[in-house]
N, C-alpha and C positions, 0 to 999 in steps of 0.2 A: 519397744514402742520409741517414736521419734519423737525427739525434742525441740519444741518451738518455742521460740520467745513470744510472749505475751506484749503486744503494745495496747497500751490502753491511754484514755484520755482524762486525766484528772479533773474531772467536773461532777456537778451533780445536780440534782432537780428536788424539787419539792413537790410533796403530794400532801394535802391537808396537813401541811406544817411538818412534816415526816421528813426528813432528809435521805435520800435514796442514792448511795454513792453511786454512778454508773461502771466505774472500774472494778467495783467490788461486785454489782452483778454480773459482768463479764467475768470476771476471775472463776465466779461460783459456775458460771456456764462452761466456761473451758474445762474446770475439774471436773465435773460431771462426765464431760465427753471424755476425757481422758480413762478417766475411771471404768466409763463403759466399754470403751473400745479396748481395753485390756482385759473385760470380763464378756466377752462374746455370749450372746443367747440367743435362741429363736425356737420357734415351735414345729415347724417341718423343715427349714431349710434358710441360707443365708437372704434369700429372696420374698422371703414371707410378709406377712402383716405385721409380724412384730419388729421385723428392722426395717419395713417400710414406713411404720408411723415414726420410731426412731430418728430415719433419716430426714423424716420431714422435718424434724425437731434441728436438725444438724443444718439442714438448707437454710431455714428461715434465723439460725444462730449467724450463719456468714452471711446473708444479704442485709443482717442489721448491723455486724460488727465490722465487715470486712478482714477479719481476722483469719489468716492463712490455713491456720490448724482445721478450722472446719471445711476449708476446702480442700486439703489436704486428706482428712478422712473420707471425705465425698469421693474424690477421684481414687482412692483406693478401693472402696467398695465397689464402685461402678465398674473397674477393670478386673477385680474379682470375680464379680457375678457374669461377666461378659456383656454388661449392659442388658441382662434378660429380665422379666419378669418372672415370674414361679408360673406353672403349668395348667392349673387350673381354669381355660380360658371362659368358663361360666361363672366363675368366682369373684366377686368384686375384691376380696382380700388378695388376691393375687398380683393386682394391677397398682397398688399401692406404691413399690419401692420404684415405679416411673417417674413418680414428681419428682424423686431428687434427679433422677437422668434428665429431664427436661430441664431443670435448673442447671446442671453441670454442662449442658450443651449450649446456655447462653454465656458461660464464661472462656468459651473457646471454641471458635467454629470447626466443625467437623471433629470432633473430640470424641462425641459419642454416636454409638450406632444405634438410631431411634426405631430400626427396621423390626425388631422382636415386639417393641411396645406398640408400633403400630397394627402390626399383624393381631396381638392379642385384642386391640381395641376393637378392630374391624371385626372380629368373630364375636366380642362378647356382647356388641351391640347389635348387631346386624345379621348374624347368623341364629338358627333354631339351636335352644338347649334344653337340658332337662327342667330347666327352674322357671323359664318362661310358658305362659299361657297353661298352668296346672287347673284343671277342671276338680281334682278331688278337694272340698272344702275342709277333711278333717288333716289335710298336710301343711306342716309350718312352713314347708318351702314352695309356697304357692304363688310369688314372683321372684323376679331378677334379684331384687335387690330385699330382701324377705326378713331382715335384721335390721335395726337400726344402727348398727356399726359401718354397715354399707356405705352409709351415706359421709363419712370421712374416709373410707377406703377408696371410691371410686370419682365420685364429682370433681373433687379438686384436681384430681388427673386428667380428668376429660375436659374441665375447664382449660386449665392450660394448654392441653393438647389441640382443642379449638383455636386458641390463640396460635399457636406454634404453625398449625396448619392456614391459618386463616379461613376456614371452614365451619361453617355456623352447624352444620349436620350433626356434628359431634354435640355442641351444647343444646341443640334440641333433641337428641337422641338422649341426653343426659335429664333434661326436662321432665322428659315423658316417663323415665323409671324411677324417679326422685319423685314425682307425683304419685307414682304407684305406692310406693313407701310410706309416703306422706298422709296418702289416704287410708291406709291399712293399719297404720300404727300411731298416729298423732293423737293425743288425747287432747280435744279442743276446749275441754273444762280446765284440767291441770296445766293446760301448755308444756309438757310433755312427752316423749317418745315412749311406748312400750318397746321393750330390747325386740319381742315378736312375739308373736299372735299368743304364746303360751299364757301371756301377761296382761291380756284385754279381758276387759269385765262385759259380761254378756248378760248381767243379772242372774246368773246361775248360785246355785248352792258352792258349785266347786269350783267357782272362780278364785283366782290365788289372790292372798290378800297376806299384808304385814299383821302381825301380833295385835297392833293398833287398829285393825280394822281397815286401814287405807292401803289403796292401790301399791303395788311395788312399781319403781321406778329405778332403774340402774344408774348410780352416778356415771359410773364411764361409760355405758350406754348414750347417755344425754351428752358427756362431755365429747362422745365421738360426733355427734350430730352439731353441736354448737361449734366446735372447733372446724370442723369441716364446712359449714355455713360461712366461717370469716375468712377461709382458705378460698371458698367459691367465690364469695364477695368481692375480695381483694382481686382476683383475676379477671371477674365477668365483665363484659363491655358495658358501660353505663348506658348505654342506649339498646342492651337487649329486653326484647320486648317484655320478659318473664321478671327481670330483675326484681320488680316491686315485691313480687311474690317470696323472694328469697329475703328480702331486706325486711319486710312486715315479720315473717318467721322469725328471723334473728332477734328483731327487737322483743317481739312477745315471749320468746322463750328467754332472752337474757333479764325481762323485769322478774319470770318467775324464778329464775335462777338466785338473782340479786335478792330474793325475798327468802330464800331457804339457806343462804350461807350461815353457819353457825359461829357461835362464839369466838372461837378459837381461829376463826379465818378460813378453814377448810371446807369442804362439803362432805356428808358421810355417804356410805357406798348405797344405801338406800335411801333418797334423797326426802321420802314423807314419812319414815321412819327412824331418825335419828337414835333414838333408842334402840334400836337393833343390834347396833354395834356402836359403842361408844368413844369412838375417835375418828378423826377424818380421813381422808384416803387422797392419795396425791395423784394419781392419772386423771380421774375426773376433774379433780380440784386443778391442776396445771390447764387442763384445757380449758376450763372455765376462765382461767385467769388472763389466758392467751387470748381467748374469743371477744371477753368484756373490755380486755385493754386496746384491743384491735379499735373495738367499737368506739371507743373514747380518743383515739389517736385519727380516725377518721371521720371524726364530725358525726356521727350514726350515735352514740350515746352521750348523755349531759354530764360533762365533767365533774361538775360540783355533786350530782348524785352518786356516780358511779366510781370516781378515783379513790373512796375511802374504802369502797369493797376491795377493789385489786389493789391496794396497799396491803390492807389486812390480810389479802389472801396469800400476797408475795412474801410478806414476813412470815407468814406459818410456813410456806413452802420451805423457804431459807432455813429453818427449823428440823425440817426433814433431810437435810443434807448430812452427811456424818464428815468428820474432818478429813478423811480420804476421797471424798468426792461422789460416794456413792449415795443414791436417792433410794431413802426406805419409804416404808407406809405406803408402798403400793402393792393392790390387790393383783394375784398372779391371774393367769388365763383364766376366763370364765365368761357366764353368759348372765350371770344374776349376781344381786348383792352379796359379797362374801367379806370376811375381816381380813384386816392387814394386820403388819406386823411395824416395828421399825427396822427391822432387817429383810422384810421383804422387799424385794425389788425386780423390775423386769427392765427390759431395753424400751418399751414404749412409755414407762413412767419415765425414765430420762428425757425421750423426747418430749413428753409435754412440759418438762421442766424447762426444756431450752424453748419450745416455744413462748413458754410463760415470759422469760426471760428477754426474750427478743422483741418484744411488743413494749415491756416496762422499760427497755433502753430508750426507746423512742418518745416516751412521755415525759410532756413538757410540763 
């Protein structure tokens, strides 16, 4: 493991009267990344969605701090991966890693080979595949992005790639498929996304529900969506004709997420049934903290209303970091609410922690 010198500026900011030392936040972020780099993990391959989400966090950490340790980790990862996404070009998960490639490309001209990313995007968006135009109503995989997690995995990459190429066709294609997912999975009463069609209510006796009778909304699933919205809006041109849709959806979800934060500052894995698991969970909570703080920093959310929420959330997230830097209380890979423990960790949980810290550092 390479040793780096952490250069921090010793200044602090106040949120609702509570001092947050920026040097400590950055140090916590460095410690989390160092631990994660020393403990690599992935589901399918180093280019899969778990690493993709983790390195989105590393990317934002470098953008916020300019600390060379984060950029070094990004470059090592990129060279190791030969700048390739994963191989399933029909699958949004497999392009997530390219978010970091696109950022690394901005740090030095001609460093990154973006052809593999280009080829993936062209086929994913514009060629037929097994998840487009499915006529079987009983299938879960009936549209390209049939699960809500996909709204983090692909749209931020496509928005950044549209900027990189200065070609709006990628933004328009992203919007087309985003609307399919929104129309299929967004609950306009609860202002949350079903993870996939299994969790939609159709008024039948076999509708899935929690023991308290409420709908099942997965915390990390909605964290993927809200975090992805912040990334998309951050990169989307202000003049883009559909920007207002994303902004309104972001505000609507942000208000809902604010209203169901738990007393400890975190969010539980089942958003409307906190009694199902009596503890908070870090990956969903980290994405919410990132997204809400982004809204404050960009004048989208009212600081007086939302700053106490993110302050409370960051305090709780910090307590989930162990002395060695590991981020615990992360639900393992899954597709519905499940419990976590203080010793359960995943790379995407570290990524969510880094994302949250990257925006907290900017809060004034």
